[in-house]
N, C-alpha and C positions, 0 to 999 in steps of 0.2 A: 251622684257629683255629692260633693260633703262642704254644706255653704259653711262660713267661718262666723263666728262668733268675736262677741267682740273684743274680746284678747286674742286672736286667732287658734284657738278651737275648729276645730271642725265638729261639724253633727251630721250623722248619719240623714241620706234625705227623705227616707222616709219616712221620717222624726219630726225630719227639720223645721224649722217657721214655716210652710211653706206655703201659709196664708190663711187656716183655716180658724184658729183661733180666734177668736172678734173679741171685742176690747174689754166683755165679759170674763173668759176665760171660759169660755164653753164652744165647740166647734159643732153642735149639735147641728144649726143654721147654715151651716157654710159648706158640709157635708151633702147635706139634702142638698144644698143648692149644684155642690155637684156631682149629684146623684142625677138628678134633673138636668143638669145640663148635657150626660151623656146619653138620658135616654131620650132626651129629643133631637137630639142632632149629635153626631157621630162628629167625636172632637179628631180626628184624619182629615173628614170632610171643610168642618171649622177652619182649623188650620191652615187649612191649601187656601180657604178666601179671605182669611186675613190676612195670611204672606204676604198675599199676591199684590193685592191693594199696596202693601206696604212697601213691597217690591217699586211699585209701581211709581210711588210714592219719593224712595229714595233714588231714583234714577232717575226720575226727571230735574234733580239737582243739578248729573254733570253729562247727563244725555246731548244737550243742546252745545257744551264746550265745541266739540268737533265741526258742527255743522254751522258756527261761527262763518267762516267765509263765504259758502256759500247761500245763506244766509243775506247776511250784507250788500254782498254781491245783487240779488234775486229782489228786496225790495231797495238798494239803494239808502239802506239807513245810515246812518252815522256812528261814528265810536260808542257817540253816545247811547245813540241809538241801541247800540247792540248791548252797551254795556248794564242799559237795565229790561235788557229781551234776558238776556240769563241772570242780572241780579233780581227781577221782580220777584219772579218765584222765589230765590230765597232768601229777600227781604220779608215778605207779606210769614211763608213759612215760619220765622224764626219766632219773629215775632207775636206770633196766636197761639202758639204752640200750645201756651199752659194752658190759654184760654179755652182750646179743643180740647183739656183735659177738664177742666171745670167742665163745659159743656154738655160734655160724656156725662159726669156725675149725676146733670143737672136734671137729662131729658131723658134715658141710658144708654150704655155704652155700643146699645147693640142698633139702634136708632141714631147716632148720632156716626157712626159707621158709616151704617148705608148714606146720611144727608153729606158728607163729604166724599162719599164715592162717591155719588149724582153730580154734585158740582163738579170734583175731579174731572170727570169723564165728560160732563159737556162742556165745561171749560179748556179741553186736550180736543176735544172738535174744531173750539171756536178760532186758536192757537193754529191748529193747522188748516184752517180754510180763513186766517186771519188775509186783510188783502193790502195790510200796508204797516209801517211801523208800529206804532201811536194804537193800533186795537190790537196787536199782535201785544206790548207793554200791559195794556190793559188784561188782555187778558191772561197773560203772566203772572198779573196779578191776584187771583180769581185763581187759577190752577193751585198758586199757592196755599191760599186759604182750606183749599179744599181739605187739599193735604195737610194743613195741624189740625182742621178736625177729626178727622181719619186716625193718622195715625196713634196717637195717644190710647184710643178706643182699645188698639192690638190687644197690647199686653194687658189687659182690665180682661179680656174677653177670652185669651190664655190661662189666667190669671184661673178664674171661674172653671171653667174646661178640662182642667187639669188638677192632679197632686199626684205625691211624690214621683217617684222616676221618671212618668209621664213628662212630670210638669216643667223637670232638667231638663227633658230632649225640648223639647216647644222653648220654651228660654236658648235652648243654643239654639234653636233653627230662627229662632229670632233676633237673635242677635248678630249669627253668622247671612244673615239677607240685610240687616238695618245696616251694615258695613260695608258687608262687598259689594252692597253697591253700586257704591263711586267708579270704583272699577270696571263693572259691566255696561255702568251707561257709558263707558267711554266709551267700548268698544263696538256697544249696540248702537251708539251713534256712529259710528264709522261705520257701520254692515249698513245702517238703511244711507245715510249720505253720497257714500261710492254706490250703491245697488241703483239711487233713480227712479225705484219703481215710478212707471209710465209716465216721466220726463218731470213726476211734482218735486225732485230736487231737495228741498231740505222737510216739505209738509209731512212722510212719515215720522219723520221724528216726534211728531208729537200726535197724530191720526193714532199709530199703534196702539195709542191706552186706551182708543174707543171701543174696540171690540171687544178687551177686555176687560175695560169696566161694567162693559152693555151685560154680559156671562154673568160676569160679580152681581151685581144689579141681582141680575132675575133669579140667581142661585144663594142669596145675601139673607133674604126675608125667611127664610124652612133652615136655611143651612145654619147659622146664628138663634136659631128659635131656643131662646131654655138657658142658654150661658150669660143669662141675663136678668139679674135680683132687679131690674124692674127703677121705682125711682127713687129719687131723693128717703135715705131711713132704712133703704132694706141693706144694706150691707150690715145691717147692725153695728153696734156699740154705739150709740150716737151718732150714726150720721145724718140721720137728719136731720139738725143743728146742725152740720157745718156747711150741709151740702146746701141749706135750705134759702143761702145765702149767697150772692151776685160777690162778692165783696169787691166793688169797681174802684174804689180808690189804691186797693192793693192790685189791678189789675191795671187799671193805669195804670201805675208808677211801676212797674215790671215790663208793658207794655212798653215802656217809652225808653225807659232805661236800654233794653235790647234793641229799638230802633235809633236808638242813639249810637251804643256800639256796634250795628250791624251794616249801617249807610255806609259810614267812613270805609268800614276791612274793605264793603265791594267795591265800594269806588274810590277808594282814594290812592290806590296803587297806580289807574290810569292817570287820573287828575294831578297826581307829581303833589298827592298828600300836602293839601291844602288846610290853611289856618283852619276854616271851618271843621276839617276833617277832623283835626285834635282836639278844635273849642269840642265838638261834639263827644267822644273820647271822653272828653273832663264833662260833664255832661254827663252822660251814663253811668259814671261810678258816682256821680254824686245821687243819681239817683237809684243805685242800686241800694249806697247805702239804708238811702232814707225808703229805700222798702224791708230790706230787711228789721231798720226800728219801728216802721210799724204794724209789719207783719209781728213781731213779739210783744208791740204792747196791745194791738189785739188777742195773741194768743191765753196772756197773763187775765186780761177784762174779760174773758172766759166765752171771747167773740170765733168769728169762723175766719178763720186765715187763710188768706189765696191757697199755702201746700202747707200740710199738715206738722208740727215740729216731730211728729209719729216717722213722717217722712225721709228731715233733715237727722234730723237723730237714730234713723237707722243704720242695725251694725254694718261698716264698713262704709256707709255712704259719701261721707267728702273726701275719705280717699280712693273712692271709686270716680266720681265726680273728679277726679288731680289726672288719675288715667287717662280715662275716658276724652280727659279732654287735649290731652298730650297723644294719646294713640292716632288721635282724628285728625289732631293737625301733623300731627310729621304725612301721616295719610293726604288729606288733600294737599298740603303743601306738596307733597312731593311729584304726586300723579298730576298736579297743575304745570311745575315746568320741566317734568320729563314729557310733558305733550310738548310745550313749547321749544323746546331744543330737538326734539323730534319731528315735529312739525317746520320749525323754523331750522337750524343748521345740518338736520338732515336731510332735510325734504321730506318726508317721508305724505304718503296723503292719507285723508280721514280713516281710508279702511284700516292701512299698517297700523298710523299711529295709536288705531283703539285696540288691535289685535294685541298689538306690543303687551297690552296689560294683562290680556289672555291667564300667563302662569301667575298673576300675582292676584287676580280676582278669585280659580277656581284654586290655589295655596288658603288663598285667606278660609274661602268657604269651608272647604275638608277640615283644613285645624278646629272651625269653628261648631265645624256636625260632629269630630271624633274626640275634640280634645279626652273628656271624658274617660275615656279607654284606656289613660295613661293612669299609671298606679297611683290609689286616694291619695300615698302619701308625699304624692311628688304635685300635688292641685296646688298645699299653700302657696308654690316657688312659680307656678306658671305662666306670672306674668313679668314677675323679674326676666325671668328665664326668657318668655318673648320677646321685650324689651331688647336683651342684650343681642339676640339674633336680630332683629330690626337693627341694631347699630351699626354690627356687621357687615350688616347688607344693605346699609345705602352708603357707605367709605366704598365696598366692591362696588357700586354703582358708579360711584365715582370716578374712583381707581380706571372700571375697563371702559366709559367713554372720555375717561382723561384725554386722550390725544385727539381725538375726535371723530373714532371710527364709529360702527354699532355695538360693538362689542362683541355682535360674534355669539357661540354659545354660554359666555360668561354671564354676558347680562341676565341670560334665559335665567341660569342658576340663583344670581344677585334678587331674578325679580321674586324668584321660590320664594329666596329666606327674605326677602318684604314681605311680601301676601301672609307666610306662614308665620313673622316673627308679630309681624301687628296682630295678629290676629290671634294668635297665645297671651299679648297683652292685651286686649284689649277686650275679648269670650269671655273667661272666665272669671273677670269683673262685673262684665254686667250679670252673666248668669246666677252669679253668688249674691249681689246685693239684690236681683230680685226676687231672689227665694225666699231673702229674709222679709220684706212687704207683703202687708196685710190685701185680703183681697179689697176689703175696702178704701185704700191707699196707694191701691195698683193705679190708676190714674194719675193721681200725681206722681210715684216714683214714674209712672212713663213722659208725663212733661218734663220732670228736671231732669234726664240722665239723657231725651234724644234733645232739647234745647242744649243742653249740654254737647252733642256731640256733634250738634248743625250747629253750635259758636266757636267748637276746638275747627271743626274743617274750614271756616269762616277765618280763623284764625290766622292758620295753618297755609291756606292760601297769599292773605294778605303781608306778613311778616317772612314766608320762604319766599312766595312771591318777586317782593322789596328785594331781598338779598339777589337772586336768581339775576332780575329785572335791570336792578344797579349798575352789574357787573359786566352784562351782555352790548358788546357794541358789531358783532360780526360773528364768523365758523365758531372761529377759532376761541373768540373772544364770548360766547358760550359753552363750551365746550368747559374753562375755567371756572365758569360761573360758575356750572351743576354741579364743578368740583367742589369748591368753594361749599356749596347751598346743600351737599348730601356732608357735608362736614357738619351743618349746622343741624339736619337731619341726627345723626350720629349723636350730636350733644343735646340735640332732644330726648332722643331713642335712651340714651342713658341717665338722665334727669330720673325718667319712667322706671327704671328698673334700680337707682337708687332708690326712689320714693317706697318700692315691692319691701325692698331689704330692711329697711329703717324700722317699715314693719312688724319683720321678722326677728327684725333684734331683739323688740321690745317685746312683743311675746313669749322670747327666747327668758327673757328677766323678768 
């Protein structure tokens, strides 16, 4: 894996900005920490624990989607109630991600991961046993909060347990799990709902997390031991001062901005985009600007900003955020509209609709884990190439389904292309960017990038969902609406490709 410098040149992985260098320029403390981590807990076991926890959290964003019809019938829930069951997790998850990142820096990443995992597991049990819609909505918010505390710690623990080439492979697995979970959630949700285990209907969609979470809670205290420097200040380089305060003003501004953005994105389409939704989006922009201004002033005064300027200015970080937003918006929007088309116009049941995404999920995961095997000279253009492949594949999906058929074998080929293309567009960007982040900034970087991913998914569902639903009135109209939406997805992917090419042109100059 060859991370890029600000100028676009490549850096050998073994000597890369792996995060082992502290602010003072020394590496001995970080190296000693990494050695202690490897002695205390096998890195493979640690990676398995944190990535399994991460996968559960990502799956729960999507696993409920295909269960909604069954859930609504069983609980006699209203449309608004079902919206909040689906959206409650997403809202609290997106709003609290940055706060979860800072919490890990304050109390320790291992402790925060286990605390978030415990809350997530307990809330999953409560969701699976919920007697009514109101209780289920409340527990979904708690479940999202637990995921928000757990998720940012995954990257920090990986950064501390791995160096060099093993770190590159671990980050590749991290990025593959993070994004392929969307399609996998659709598949698993369909399987569980269709199985109707012991006549429990939708409840296994939540209860499946409980045994897995309990196993991780048993293995976690020992399996993660040693991959944690401890309390604030252990990271070196003045981290004590930065992590010693919570920056409550920054937290409130950022949480408010994300909340005001998230609520209309997840509820606006169903409500017909009312005035309050547009007002909330406008206020979100105002609060985001206020947050940026406040954090800049705080950093200039020598204070402790919520997000380190080192993270915002890390090599490739701004471009990485743009690419992640575009790729995840396309990913989320595509999964959403194709699910609607299959279960509506094509009459697929939950299982068949979920399994249709198996090629996309498999291609995404395989490419995410193996893209580094490509020749090194190709690495700088993998993202642009991935966006181009995704653009062609989106157009192909629209074409093969445009006549109202099921697409046959050509749909399978196009879905493989979507998964492979989006993985190439996303995984190298995330892996290379994270490789340049120092361990003491890993929590902040994880919060920024995962929040960008989540907001990209929300935006994609809202925007492409609006395009699709605005043109759908029947089976034939659904096929036409899908074609138009696929053209919009193609345009989005082309924008991602252009962003990558612009960077290469600047480098060549």
